[in-house]
C-alpha positions as CSV (number, residue, x, y, z in Angstrom):
1,M,-38.6,40.1,-15.4
2,S,-35.8,42.2,-14.0
3,K,-35.3,42.1,-10.2
4,N,-34.3,44.6,-7.7
5,V,-31.5,43.4,-5.4
6,L,-30.2,44.9,-2.1
7,V,-26.6,44.0,-1.3
8,T,-25.5,45.0,2.2
9,G,-21.8,45.5,2.6
10,G,-21.6,45.9,-1.2
11,A,-18.6,48.1,-1.1
12,G,-16.7,45.4,0.7
13,F,-14.4,42.8,-0.9
14,I,-16.9,39.9,-1.5
15,G,-19.9,42.2,-1.8
16,S,-18.4,44.2,-4.7
17,H,-17.6,40.9,-6.5
18,L,-21.2,39.8,-6.1
19,I,-22.4,43.1,-7.5
20,E,-20.1,42.8,-10.4
21,H,-21.3,39.2,-11.0
22,I,-24.9,40.4,-10.9
23,F,-24.2,43.1,-13.5
24,K,-22.4,40.8,-15.8
25,N,-24.9,37.9,-15.7
26,T,-28.3,39.5,-15.2
27,D,-30.3,42.6,-16.0
28,W,-31.2,43.2,-12.4
29,N,-30.9,46.6,-10.6
30,V,-28.7,46.7,-7.5
31,V,-28.9,48.9,-4.4
32,C,-25.7,48.8,-2.3
33,L,-26.1,49.6,1.4
34,D,-22.8,50.3,3.2
35,R,-21.4,52.5,5.9
36,L,-17.9,52.7,4.3
37,D,-15.8,51.7,7.3
38,T,-12.5,49.7,7.4
39,S,-13.8,47.1,4.9
40,G,-16.0,49.3,2.6
41,N,-14.3,51.1,-0.2
42,L,-16.3,52.9,-3.0
43,N,-13.3,52.7,-5.3
44,R,-14.1,49.0,-5.7
45,L,-17.5,49.9,-7.1
46,S,-16.3,52.7,-9.2
47,E,-13.8,50.4,-11.0
48,I,-16.6,48.0,-11.7
49,I,-19.2,50.5,-12.7
50,D,-16.9,52.7,-14.9
51,V,-16.2,49.8,-17.3
52,N,-19.8,49.7,-18.5
53,A,-22.1,52.7,-18.8
54,G,-25.1,50.4,-18.5
55,Y,-24.1,49.4,-15.1
56,R,-24.4,52.9,-13.7
57,S,-28.1,53.2,-14.6
58,R,-28.8,50.0,-12.7
59,F,-26.9,51.0,-9.6
60,K,-27.8,53.0,-6.5
61,F,-25.7,53.6,-3.3
62,V,-27.4,54.1,0.0
63,F,-25.3,55.1,3.1
64,H,-26.4,53.5,6.3
65,D,-25.0,51.8,9.4
66,L,-27.1,48.8,10.3
67,K,-26.6,49.3,14.0
68,A,-29.5,51.7,13.5
69,E,-33.0,50.6,12.4
70,L,-34.0,51.4,8.8
71,N,-36.4,54.3,9.1
72,S,-39.2,55.1,6.6
73,L,-37.1,57.7,4.7
74,L,-34.3,55.1,4.2
75,V,-36.8,52.4,3.2
76,N,-38.3,54.7,0.6
77,E,-34.8,55.6,-0.7
78,I,-34.0,51.9,-1.1
79,G,-37.3,51.2,-3.0
80,K,-38.9,47.9,-3.8
81,I,-36.6,44.9,-3.3
82,N,-37.0,41.3,-4.4
83,Y,-33.7,39.8,-3.3
84,V,-31.6,40.7,-0.3
85,F,-27.9,39.6,0.0
86,H,-26.7,40.3,3.5
87,L,-22.9,40.5,3.5
88,A,-22.4,43.5,5.8
89,A,-20.4,42.4,8.9
90,S,-17.4,43.1,11.0
91,S,-15.0,40.2,10.2
92,H,-11.6,40.6,11.7
93,V,-10.8,38.2,14.6
94,D,-8.1,40.4,16.2
95,R,-10.4,43.4,16.3
96,S,-13.2,41.3,17.8
97,I,-10.9,40.2,20.6
98,E,-10.0,43.8,21.2
99,N,-13.6,45.1,21.1
100,P,-16.2,42.3,21.2
101,M,-19.1,44.7,21.8
102,S,-18.7,46.4,18.5
103,F,-19.0,43.0,16.8
104,V,-22.2,42.2,18.8
105,Q,-23.6,45.5,17.5
106,D,-22.6,45.0,13.9
107,N,-23.2,41.3,13.4
108,I,-26.1,40.6,15.7
109,I,-28.0,43.9,16.1
110,G,-27.2,44.8,12.5
111,T,-28.6,41.5,11.2
112,V,-31.8,41.8,13.3
113,N,-32.4,45.3,12.1
114,L,-32.1,44.1,8.5
115,L,-34.3,41.1,9.1
116,N,-37.0,43.4,10.6
117,Y,-36.8,45.6,7.6
118,A,-36.9,42.7,5.2
119,R,-39.9,41.1,6.8
120,S,-41.9,44.3,6.1
121,L,-41.3,44.0,2.4
122,S,-44.3,42.8,0.4
123,T,-42.0,42.2,-2.6
124,L,-39.4,40.0,-0.9
125,E,-38.8,36.7,-2.6
126,Y,-35.4,35.7,-1.2
127,F,-33.1,36.7,1.7
128,H,-29.5,35.3,1.6
129,A,-27.4,35.6,4.8
130,F,-23.7,35.3,4.3
131,S,-21.9,33.5,7.1
132,T,-18.5,31.9,7.8
133,D,-16.9,28.5,8.4
134,E,-15.6,29.9,11.7
135,V,-18.9,29.3,13.5
136,F,-18.1,25.6,13.7
137,G,-14.8,26.2,15.4
138,D,-11.5,24.5,14.9
139,A,-11.5,21.4,12.7
140,P,-8.9,18.7,13.7
141,E,-7.2,16.9,10.8
142,G,-9.7,14.5,9.2
143,V,-12.8,16.5,10.4
144,A,-15.1,18.5,8.2
145,Y,-18.4,20.0,9.3
146,A,-21.8,19.7,7.6
147,E,-24.3,22.5,7.6
148,W,-26.3,21.4,10.6
149,D,-23.4,20.3,12.8
150,R,-23.1,22.0,16.2
151,H,-21.6,25.4,16.4
152,K,-18.6,25.9,18.6
153,P,-17.3,29.4,18.0
154,R,-14.0,30.2,19.7
155,N,-13.7,34.0,19.4
156,P,-16.1,37.0,19.6
157,Y,-16.2,37.3,15.8
158,S,-17.3,33.8,15.1
159,A,-19.7,33.8,18.1
160,T,-21.5,36.9,16.8
161,K,-21.8,35.3,13.3
162,S,-23.2,32.1,14.9
163,S,-25.7,34.2,16.8
164,A,-26.7,36.0,13.5
165,D,-27.2,32.6,11.8
166,Q,-29.6,31.6,14.6
167,M,-31.5,34.8,14.3
168,C,-32.0,34.3,10.6
169,Y,-33.3,30.8,11.2
170,S,-35.6,32.1,13.9
171,F,-37.1,34.6,11.5
172,F,-37.6,31.9,8.9
173,N,-39.4,29.7,11.5
174,T,-41.4,32.5,13.2
175,Y,-42.2,34.8,10.3
176,K,-41.9,32.4,7.4
177,M,-39.4,34.6,5.7
178,P,-37.7,33.2,2.5
179,I,-34.2,32.8,4.1
180,V,-31.1,30.9,3.1
181,V,-27.8,30.9,5.0
182,T,-24.4,30.1,3.5
183,N,-21.3,29.4,5.5
184,C,-18.3,30.3,3.4
185,M,-14.6,29.4,3.7
186,N,-11.6,31.7,3.0
187,V,-12.1,33.9,-0.1
188,I,-9.5,35.4,-2.4
189,G,-9.7,37.8,-5.3
190,E,-9.0,41.2,-6.7
191,R,-9.3,44.4,-4.5
192,Q,-8.9,42.5,-1.3
193,H,-7.8,44.5,1.8
194,P,-4.0,44.2,2.2
195,E,-4.4,43.0,5.8
196,K,-5.7,39.7,4.4
197,Y,-3.2,36.8,3.9
198,L,-2.9,36.6,0.1
199,P,-2.4,40.3,-0.6
200,M,-0.2,40.7,2.5
201,C,2.1,37.9,1.2
202,I,2.3,39.6,-2.2
203,K,3.2,42.9,-0.6
204,K,5.9,41.4,1.7
205,I,7.4,39.4,-1.1
206,L,7.6,42.6,-3.3
207,E,9.2,44.5,-0.5
208,G,11.6,41.7,0.5
209,E,10.2,41.4,3.9
210,T,9.9,38.2,5.9
211,I,6.5,36.5,6.0
212,K,5.5,35.2,9.4
213,I,4.0,31.7,9.2
214,H,1.6,31.2,12.1
215,T,1.9,27.7,13.6
216,D,1.0,25.7,16.7
217,K,3.5,24.9,19.4
218,N,4.8,22.0,17.3
219,G,5.6,24.1,14.3
220,V,2.5,22.9,12.3
221,P,1.2,25.8,10.2
222,G,-2.5,26.8,10.2
223,R,-4.5,25.5,7.2
224,R,-7.4,27.1,5.3
225,H,-9.6,26.2,2.3
226,Y,-9.6,28.9,-0.4
227,V,-12.1,29.9,-3.0
228,H,-12.3,32.9,-5.4
229,A,-14.9,35.6,-4.9
230,R,-16.2,35.1,-8.4
231,N,-16.9,31.4,-7.7
232,V,-18.6,32.4,-4.5
233,S,-20.7,34.9,-6.4
234,A,-21.7,32.3,-8.9
235,A,-22.9,30.0,-6.1
236,C,-24.9,32.8,-4.6
237,L,-26.9,33.4,-7.8
238,F,-27.2,29.7,-8.4
239,L,-28.9,29.2,-5.0
240,I,-31.7,31.7,-5.7
241,D,-33.5,29.2,-7.9
242,K,-32.1,26.0,-6.4
243,A,-32.0,26.4,-2.6
244,E,-34.6,25.1,-0.2
245,L,-35.8,28.0,1.9
246,G,-34.8,27.7,5.5
247,E,-31.7,25.6,4.7
248,R,-28.0,26.2,5.1
249,Y,-25.4,25.6,2.4
250,N,-21.6,25.4,2.8
251,L,-19.5,27.2,0.2
252,V,-16.4,25.1,0.4
253,G,-12.9,26.2,-0.6
254,Q,-11.6,24.5,-3.7
255,M,-8.2,23.8,-2.3
256,E,-6.8,23.3,1.2
257,L,-3.4,24.9,1.8
258,D,-1.4,25.6,4.9
259,N,0.1,29.1,5.4
260,L,3.5,28.1,4.2
261,E,2.1,26.3,1.1
262,I,0.1,29.3,0.0
263,A,3.0,31.7,0.5
264,S,5.1,29.3,-1.7
265,K,2.5,29.2,-4.4
266,I,2.3,33.0,-4.4
267,A,6.1,33.3,-4.8
268,D,6.0,30.7,-7.6
269,V,3.5,32.7,-9.6
270,M,5.5,35.9,-9.0
271,G,8.7,34.0,-10.0
272,V,10.7,35.3,-7.1
273,P,12.1,33.8,-3.8
274,F,10.7,34.7,-0.4
275,K,11.7,34.8,3.2
276,Y,9.7,33.3,6.0
277,E,9.9,32.4,9.7
278,K,7.6,30.1,11.7
279,V,5.9,31.8,14.7
280,D,3.9,29.9,17.4
281,F,1.0,32.3,17.1
282,H,-1.9,30.0,18.2
283,S,-0.5,29.1,21.6
284,S,-0.1,32.8,22.5
285,R,-3.3,34.0,21.0
286,P,-6.4,32.1,22.2
287,G,-9.3,32.5,19.9
288,H,-7.3,31.8,16.7
289,D,-8.1,28.4,15.2
290,L,-5.5,26.3,13.4
291,R,-7.8,24.8,10.8
292,Y,-11.4,25.1,9.4
293,A,-13.1,22.5,7.2
294,L,-16.6,22.1,5.7
295,V,-18.3,19.6,3.4
296,D,-20.3,20.8,0.5
297,T,-22.5,17.7,-0.1
298,K,-25.8,19.8,-0.3
299,L,-24.5,22.2,-2.9
300,A,-23.0,19.4,-5.0
301,K,-26.3,17.5,-4.9
302,L,-28.0,20.5,-6.4
303,G,-25.6,20.3,-9.4
304,F,-23.4,23.3,-8.7
305,E,-19.8,23.3,-9.9
306,Y,-17.4,26.3,-9.5
307,P,-17.0,27.8,-12.9
308,V,-13.3,28.6,-12.6
309,S,-10.5,26.3,-11.3
310,F,-8.6,27.3,-8.2
311,D,-5.2,27.4,-9.9
312,A,-6.5,29.6,-12.7
313,S,-8.3,32.0,-10.3
314,F,-5.3,32.0,-7.9
315,A,-2.8,32.9,-10.6
316,K,-5.1,35.6,-12.1
317,T,-5.6,37.2,-8.8
318,I,-1.8,37.5,-8.2
319,Q,-1.1,38.8,-11.7
320,W,-3.9,41.4,-11.4
321,T,-2.7,42.5,-8.0
322,L,0.9,43.0,-9.4
323,K,-0.5,45.2,-12.1
324,N,-2.7,47.2,-9.6
325,Q,-0.4,47.7,-6.7
326,R,-2.4,50.6,-5.4
327,W,-4.6,48.0,-3.8
328,L,-1.6,46.9,-1.7
329,G,-1.1,50.5,-0.6
330,L,2.0,50.8,-2.8
């Protein structure tokens, strides 16, 4: 039987990929709830929906800022919902350092407002809260965190996401809501905001600009694990039937690369040279972590494998972006 799915932050980068994946792999109806701020862009959704007339009949957009409670008119507009995917969040570390209270309002209050709405739904079968690897804090070389390891957030963004995670678990425990939390690593893909590292590097290489490689005081570049948004979306749908409610699952990046390595790989795919300089960013900017790392033992034990290899998805993302440079602001 067809399901009705609410995706918060669905006009964002990962949310729009999830909606596209739902349309391509199910017959479900999707309600996208978004406030269309810095991260949200309806053009992402229009490009997805316009390729298939059948998608439009299964899609509804609802404008709302989750800092406010969902009133009865809004609840009626959304309609009956079976699955909730909560991706709406403020997610930029620098902005959280400049204005931490806005992140408290978006990521903690916004999550609690959505949880209160969801616990009133008689049709709710599954609530998926989307979180980040940053809640665990910096991971020294050789360290990778499991799902229930302690949180040690080191900036306002990760602290608010950690708080939101705890609120989700409290609603599972107190109200017996069908909640699952995933902690995801760095995501790449088409239509990503050009402030993010991969599209930023593509843009700088195209324009012949120097890429600043953030390092520690010893010149060691920051490292991240990367995974494509399509693979993340596949994991989200997989967990609906496979996850244990009340559990947490790490969505681990398929490949770990430092900032210089990924810039080099981008230039290799583009077939052009690039300029770079190392900058001791982390010493001068407290709150920025050099490395994150998670283990995905739980997801692997459930039998999940990412459907597309990292190298294939990485190259495809770059080639698509070069053909669609409007997403770089060019």
